[in-house]
N, C-alpha and C positions, 0 to 999 in steps of 0.2 A: 589618329591622334590618341596618344596614351595619357591616361590620367594617373596621377600619383596619389596614393592613399597615405594619409598621415600615420606614422608609426604610433603604437600605443605608448602610454607614458612610461611603462616599465622597460620599454626597449630603448628609450633615449639615454644617452650617457649622463651620469649624474653631474650636477653643477657643483659650484664651490661649496654651497651649504650642504649638499648631499654627501660630498666626499668628507667634509669636516664631521658631519654627523656619523658617518660610517666609521671613521677613525676613532671618534670618541666612544662609540659603542664597542668597538673591538678593544680599546684600551680598558674600558670598564669591565668587560668580560675577562680579559687577561688578569686584571687586578683581583677579581673575585676568585679566579682559579689559583693565582700565585699567593694570595694572602694566607690561606690556611696552611699551605706548604711552608711558607716562611715562618709562621708561628710554631709549627711542629718542629722544624729543624732548629729554630732558635731556642725553644724550650729544652730540647734534648741536649743542647750544648751549653746551657746556662748553669752556673753554680747554684748550690742550694740556697744561698742568700738571695739571689735574684728571683728564684721561684717562690720563696717564702714572701718576699716583699711584694711580688705581683699578686700573690694569693691564688695562683693558678697558672694559666698560660702566660708566657712572657712575650710582650710586644716590643719592648725597648731593650736592646742588648746592654748587659751590665757585666761583661766579662765572658770569657770562654772557659769551659771545663769539659773534659772528656770522661769525667767520673761515671756518668751514666752508662757509657759504652764499655768502660772498663768493668763495671759491675755486671753489665749485661752478659759479657762473654767470659766472665770469671769461672763459672762452674761448668762450662761446656754444654749446658742444656740448649742454649740458643744456637751455638755453633752446630750441634748435631741436628737441630731442627732445620737450620738453613741448608745443610747438606741433604737432608731428607726431601725438602721442598725442591731443591735444584734437581735431584735425581728423579723425583716423580714428575716434575715439569718436563724434563728432557725426554724421559721414556714415554710419558703420556702423550706429548706432542708428536713424537715420532709415530707411535701406534695410531693415534687419532688421524693424523694427516695422511698416513699410508692407507688406512681403511677408507677415509673419505674420498681420496683421489681414485682408488680402485672402484668404489661403489658409484661415484659420480660419473666416471667414464663409462662404466657398464650401463648405467641408466640413461646416459646421453645418446646411446646407440639404439634407435627404434627397433632394430631387428634382433636385439639381444634376447636371451632366454628369459622368459617370465618378466618381460620389461614392465608391462602395465600393472600386474599384481604387486610387484615389488615397489614400484613407484607409488602406488596407492597406499601400501603399507607405511611407507616413509611419510607421506603426507598425512596419514591418519594420526601420527604421533603429535601433530600440531594441535589436535583436538582432544586426544585422550593420552594421559600419561599414567604410568603405573604408580600405585601408592607406595608409601614408605614400607609398610609391612610386607607386601609381596616381594618388593625388591630386596629387603633384608633377608627374607626366607630363601630367595634365589641365591644371593651371595653366600649365605651360610651353607646351603646345600652343595655349592661348588667348592667348599672348603677354603674360602678366601678371607675368612675372619682373621684379623691380625696378620694380614698380608698386604704388601704394598700394591698388589694388583687390584685390591678392593678400592683403591683410590683412583684407578685408571679405567678398568673395564666397565663399570656401571655408567660412566659418562664418556665412553670412548668416541662415539659418533654423535654429532649434533645434526639434527634434521635440517635446521636452518642453513648451516654451513654446507651440508651436502647439496641442498637445492641450489644455493648460490653457485657452487662450483659446477654443478651439472648444467646450469644455464650458461655459464661461461664456456664450457666445453661445446655446447650446442651451437655457439656463435662461430666456432672455428669452421671454415668452409669444408664441407664433406669431400670436395675434390682432392684435398691434400691427403686424406686417408685413403681414398680410392686409388690415387696414383701410386701410393706406397704399396698397397696390396697388389697392384699389377706387377710391381717389381719384386714381389715375393715377401714383403715384410709382414711379420705377425702382428697381432693386436698389441702384444706387449712391447714390441719394438716401436710401433707407431706411438704408443702412449709415452714411452720413455725418451724417444729421440725426436718426436715432432710435437706432440701435444703439450707435454710439460715445459719444454723450453719456451713455448709460446704463451704459457700461463704462469710465468714467474710472479706477476703482480697479484693475481688472486690467490696463488699458493702461499705467498708471503703473508697476505692479510689473514687467510684462514689459519695459517700456522700461528700468527700472533694471537688470534682469538682463542685458540686452544691453549697456548702457553699462558696467557693471562688468566684463563679460567682455571687451569691446574694450579697456578701459583697462588691464586686467591681462595681456592677451595678449602673449606674446613669441615663442612657438614658430613661428608662421607667419612672423614677421620673420626668424628664423634660417634658415628653409627658402628663402624667396622673395626676400629683400632682401639683395643683395650690396653695395650702396652704403651705407657707414656714415653718410652724411649723411641718409639716409632712415630711420634706426633710430628706433623709438619709445622712450619713456622707460624702459619695463620692460627692454628689451634693453640699454640703457645701464647700468641698475642691475645687471643680471646680469653684464655684462662687467666692470664695475668691481669688484664683489664677488669675482668669480673671479680676475681678473688684477691688480687693484689699479692703482696708478699714477695719474697725473694725467689728468683729463678735459678739461683746457683745451687749446685749440689753440695756445697760445703755446709756442714751442720754446725760448725763453730764460727762465730762471728767475732771479730776483733772489736772490742768496745773501748779501746784506749782513747785517750783524749785526742790523739793525733789523727785518728781515723774518722772521717766525716763521710757518711754514706749519702749518696745522692737521693733526693726525694723520689717517691714512687712515680709521680707524674713525669719526671724527666726520663725515667727508665721506660715508661710506657711510650713516650714520644720517640725514644731511641729505637724501640722495637718497630714502631710505625715507619721510621726512616729506613731501617734495614729492609722492611718489607717493600718499600717503594723503590729502592735502588734498581733492582733488575728490570722492572717495567719501564722506569725512567730512562734506562740505558738502551733498551731494545726498541722502544716505541719510535724514536726518531729515525732509526735505520729503515723502517718499513712504512713510515708515514706517507712518503710520496706514492706508494702503491695503492692507497685507499681509494682514491677516485677511480683509477683504472680497474682495480680488482673487484671492488664491491659494487659500485654504481653500474658498471657495464654488465656485470654478471647478474645483478638483481633486476635491472630494468628490461634488458633485451631477452629474447628467447621465449 
C-alpha cells in the first residue's frame, strides 16, 4: 500500500487570487521600468514651452518638437561620438568574446596545460583587483594613451563571463569530443564545429554582456583619452550633464528672433535616448537565450 505525501505549498498551482496578484505585481514592475523611459523620451521631444511650463521633466505631452535632436547633431560632436562608441563596442565585443571562448574552452579541459594554476589565477581576480594607478602605469607603458585600444584591452576579459562559459562547456558530454578526436579532428575543429554550435545561447548572452559594457563604459575614456575628438558617447553625455553648454562645434550662434534654441534639459534627454537605442534594439534579440545560457552555465558544472 502506497501513501501519498502532500505537496508543499509552493509546488501547488496558484489560485485565482495568486494569479491576479502575480499579474498585478508584473504590471507594477513594468510601469516602474517604463515610466522613466517615457518621461525621458517625452522630454526630449517636447518644445521649449512645454519644458518651461513643466519646470523640468515633462509628464504630459504638449506638442512634438525635434529641435533637441537637431541641435544635438548639428555640430558633429555627438555623431562622431556615436561612431566611436559603435566602433569600440563592435571591436571590443569581438576581441572579448574570442578571448573568453578560447580561454574558457582551454580551462574546461582538465588535461590542458597549466589547467589548475591558470584557473586559480582567474578565480583570484574575484578577490583582488588591480588599482587605478598600477593599471594606468601599465597602459601608459604599453603606449596605449590616446588610443582606442585603451578602451578595449584593460577590460577585455571578464572573470565572471569566463567562469560561466567554462561551466557551460564542461556540461557538454566529453564523448562528443572523444569521438571527434578518434576521427582525427583537432581541438580547434572540435571547438568551432561542435562546441560553439552547441553553445549559441551562452555565447549570445556573454556577447551581450560585453557589448553593453563597452557601450556604457566611460571611465577608461576619462583615464586614457585626452583628445576629446576620440571621446565615446557616454563621456560626451557625462560632460554635458555635468557642465551643460552646447555640444556643437559652431562658435557662432544665431540669435535672431526666429531661432528658438531647445532647453538644455531636452538636449540632455535626447542624448540619453540616443544612448539607449542600441541596447533597446539588441536586447530583445538575445533575451530568449538568458535562461538557457546563463542559468545552465552558472548552476551546473
